[in-house]
N, C-alpha and C positions, 0 to 999 in steps of 0.2 A: 504494500500500500504506500502510495506516494505521500510525502510530508510537504504540505504547502504552508509557508509562512507569509502572512498578510500584514503589512505595516499600515495600521490605521491611526497613527499618531496625529496626522494632520486633518483627520475627518472630524472637524469641529462644528461645521454648519453647512447649510446650502446643499447644492446638487451633489457635491463630493460625498457628503455624509449619507444622503438619500441613496446614492448608487451603491455605497458599501453596505447599507442595511439590506437592500435588495439582494446583493451578492451573498451575504451571510445567511439570509433566509433560504437560499437555494443550495448552498454548499453541502449540507448534510445528506442530500440525496445522491451525491457522487462519492465514489470509493476513494477517499483520501482523508488523511489526518491533517487538521488545520491548527496552526498556532496563530492567534490573533494578537498582535502587538497594539496596545492602546495607550492613549494619553490619559493622564489623571483626570482631565476635564471631561472626557467622554466614556470613561470606564463604566460608570453607572448605566449609561444609555445602552451600551452594548453587552452588559453583563447577562442579559437574557439569552444570549446565544451560547453560553457555556453548556457543553453536553459531552457525551462520551467521545465524540469525534472532533470537538472544538475546544481547545484550551485557550484561556485568556492570560495575557501577560501585561501587567501594568508597568510601563517604562517611566518610573517616577523621575529619574534624573533627566531624561530626555524631554520631559514635560515642562521643565522650568523656563526654557527660552529656545529660540532657534539655534543659538550657539551651543547650548547644552545638547540639543538634539543632534547637531552635526558631529560633535565630539563623541557622543554615545554611539551613533551609527557607524562612525569611522573606526572606533577602537574596541567597543564592547560587543556590538551586534555580530561581527564576524565570529566571535567566540560562541555566542548564543546559537547562531545558525548551525555550527558544528555540533553543539550539544543536542539540539533538536533533530539533527539528521536531515536538514532541509534538502529536498529535491528541487523545489521551486521557491523563489523568493519574489513576492509580488508587492510593489509599492504603487498603489493607485493614486497617491498624491503627486507623483511625478519626480520625486527626489530619489536618485539611485547613486549614493556615494559610497556604498559599502562594498568592499572587496570580498568576493565569495570564493568558495572552492570550485575547481574546474567542473565537478559533477553536479553543480547547482545551477539551474537555469534562472536568469533574472528577467523579470517582466515589469514594465512600468506603463503609466497612462498619463496623457496630458489632459487635465481637467480645469486648468486655469489659464485663460488667454491674456489676462492683464499684464503679465511680464512681457508679452510680445506686442502689445498695443501701446505705442508711445503716447498717442493722443489721449488714451484713457488713463494712463499712469499720471499724466499731468494734471488730472482733475483732483488728485490728492494733494494736500498741503506740501509745499516744496521740501521742507526738512522733516517731514513726518516719518515715523518709524515704518509705516506701511509703504510709503513711496520708495524709501531706500530698500526695503525688503523686496519689493516687486522688481526693482532694478537689478538687484543681485540674483534674484530667482531665475531670471532669464538665462544667466550664464550657468547656474546650477542645473537647470533643466537641460540645457544643451549638452553639458558634460554627461548628465544622466543618460540621455538618449544615445550618446556614443558608447557608453559603458554597457547598457542593457542589451540582452540577447533578443528581446522582443519588445515592441512598443504598440500599445493600443491607442488609436486616436478615436475620439467619439464623434468626430465630424470630419467630412472631407475638407472643410474650410481650415480646420486647425492643422491637418496633415499638410496641406498646401503651404501654409505659413512657415512651418518648420522645414519643409522640403526646399524652400528657397535658400535656407541657410545650410542645411545638410542634405544635398541632393540624393545621396545614397540611402537616406532614411527609408525610402519606399521599399527597399529590399528586405527589411526586417520589421515591417510594420503592417498593421491592418486597421481598417476603419470599421468599428462596431459601435453604433449609436447606443445611447442609454435606452432602457425600456420603461414603459409606463406601468407603474404598480397596479395590480389587479383591482385595488379599491377604487381607482378612477374609472375603470372599465365597467365593473359590476357594482356601481354605487347604490347603496341602499339606505345609508344613514342620512338623517336630516340635520341641518345646522340650526340651532336656536339663535335666531337673530337678536342682537341687542335692541333695546328700546330705541325707536326712531328709524329703524330700517324695516322695510317691507319687502316681501318676496317679489322678485322680478322688477324691483323699483330702484336699483342702484347699479353703477358700473364698478367693477372690481379689478384691482391690481394686487396680485400676490407676489411679494418679494421682500427681502430685508431691505431696509433703507440705506442706500449707499451712493457714492459719487457717480457711479456709472449706471445707476438704475433710473435716473431721470425723473424722480418724484417731484422735484421743484418745477420742472417744465410742465408737468401735468397740473400742478396747482395753478400756475399762471393760465393755462388753457381753461381750467374750470372757472376761473374768475371771469374770463371772457364769456363763457357760456351762461354763468349766473347773471351777468349784466344784461344778457339777452332774454332773461326769463326762464332759463332752463331749470327744470324742477328736480331732476334725479341727482342724487349725491354721488361723489366719487369715494370709494372705500379703499384704503390701504390696509393690507393684512401682511404683517411681517415685523420682525423686531428691529429696534434701533441698534446699530452695531458701532457707530462712530459719531463724530461731530455733525456729519451731514444730516443724519436723521433728526437731531435736535434742531438744526437750522430749518429743516423742512417743516417741523411742527410749529416753530416760531413764525414761519412765513404764513402758515394757515391762519394763525391768530391775527397777524398784522394786516392781512387782507380781508379780515372779517368773514372767514369762510368756515367757522367752526361747526356750522350745521350743514354745510355743503361738501366739505372734505373731511372724512372721518377716518381716524387711525385706530384700528382694532388691536394693534400689537401682534404678538405671536399667537398664531392659531395652531392647535395641535394637528399633526399631520393627518391623522385619520378623520379629522373633521373637515378637511379641505374639500373633498368631493361634494359634501352637502352645501358648503359655502359657494362653490362654483355653480351648483344647480339653483341656488337662491338668487343668483345675480341676473341682471338684465342683459349685460354684455361684459366681456372681459378685455382687459388691456395688458399688454406686455411691452414695456418700454425700455428694456435693457439695451445698452449699446455695446456690450462685450460679453460673449459667451463662448464656451467650447461646444457644448450641446445643451440647449436650454430646457432643462428638466421641466420647469413650470409650463413652458409653452407646450411641451408634449402632453402634459396632464390636461391642459386647456383644450387641446385638440379632441380629446376623448369626451369632453363635457357636453358637447352639442350646444354650445353657446357661440355666438358670433364673437370673433377675436379681432381687436385692433392691435396690430403687431408692429414692432420696430422693424425698419427695413435694413438694419445693419446686419452684416454677416455674423454668424451663419444662419440667422433666422429664416431667410428665404429657402435655404436648403431643406428645412423641415416643414415650414408652413406652406410651401408651394402655392397653390391657388386656393387654399382653404382658409385664408385669413385676409384681412384688409390691412395693407401696409401704410405706414406713415413715418416721417422723419421725426424721431423723438426730440430733436433739437428745435423743431419748428412748432411754436405754440399754435399757429394758425392751422397747420395741417391736422392736428388732432381735433381741434374745434370743428373743422370742416367735416371730418369723417363721422364724428358723433352726430352732427346735424343731418348728414346724409342717411345715416341709419334710421334716425327718428322720423325722417320725412318719407322713408320708403324708397328713396333713390337706390339705396343698396339693399338687395334682397338678403336679409340676414339669415333667413331660414335655410336657403339653399347653400349659402356659404358655410353655415354651421354643420349641415349634413355632409358636405365635402370634407370638412375638417375631421369629422368622425371616421370617414372612410380612410383618410390618410393615417389616422392614429393606429389603425390595425397593423401597419407594417412595423410598429414599435412595441408590439406586445411583449410584455415582460419575460415570459418563458422563452421566447425565441432569442432575444438579445442576450439574456443571461446564459443560456445554453452555449451560444457562440463564444461568449467571453470566457466561460469556465473551460471549455474544450481547448480554446487557444492557449490559455494559461497552462493547462496541465499536459497537453500533448506535445 
């Protein structure tokens, strides 16, 4: 039986964490022994996966900072891999700095495009920890891709970006998009809407609040709509992770939109299908993604989606969404009014999105991923 070691230290939020949860849910059905390396911050979340075939290891020293992690993976992890008898070492976070034995296959994945998108990095404060980290990560990622035996890209777009820097990357890589969790396909739970929201009477944007998620631009767009007498509120569902989120909430108050733009905060993952179903329409305004998990979930919801036209979104949304430039306040306003006036046939577009979602069924994409990792 093969021993697979999965490094989940960086899976702290967002699509990377969701993808790892889906992977761990499926691994017990495959003939392999799994050692799951975790961060102290996500150990409790993933503790439910401990079983006869899955062992959990909390990397306390590596959890302290990025510098502690690099040191631990460089000097301690090789020893641990030998102790565990690892046949395959998989780092879904994209960092592969560990030297392994010759009989251990190394696999990594690109799930963060920010290090490769200069214009998006510039949105973060100049001397902030995150901006410096993203700058350094680009070089760490590139070194990792050169060291790894196999690389999984979760979009053709991300593979093409790296291919421009490392042309031969195509020879040891594969494109396998993320899958849609079954709860979004076979939704059955309802979401209890907070006071002030009514079923089918609000526009919804699900995402953590961050510099490349364009929440501020959406707030300005909604101000224009409200000034024209638009009645439906915009709802943000997602946590605040940095200063940008605080600024966005302040902007809502400054513009007098507290009853027109509502922030729900974090919504539990298993409640999201019900929230999607309760919405009138969905918005996805991110400007930087590898594979947009939330967009894929939205495709399965049978709701009309107003989607960012930035790559790689058109790769997944195809003709099943309505595109707009997230930097343009007027474009979003125009698309919303076209939906409400009937110029855009939202029913047929939503049905097309549902059809597109079937090619990203969870079982198919996870099976491809696990087979590629283990074989």
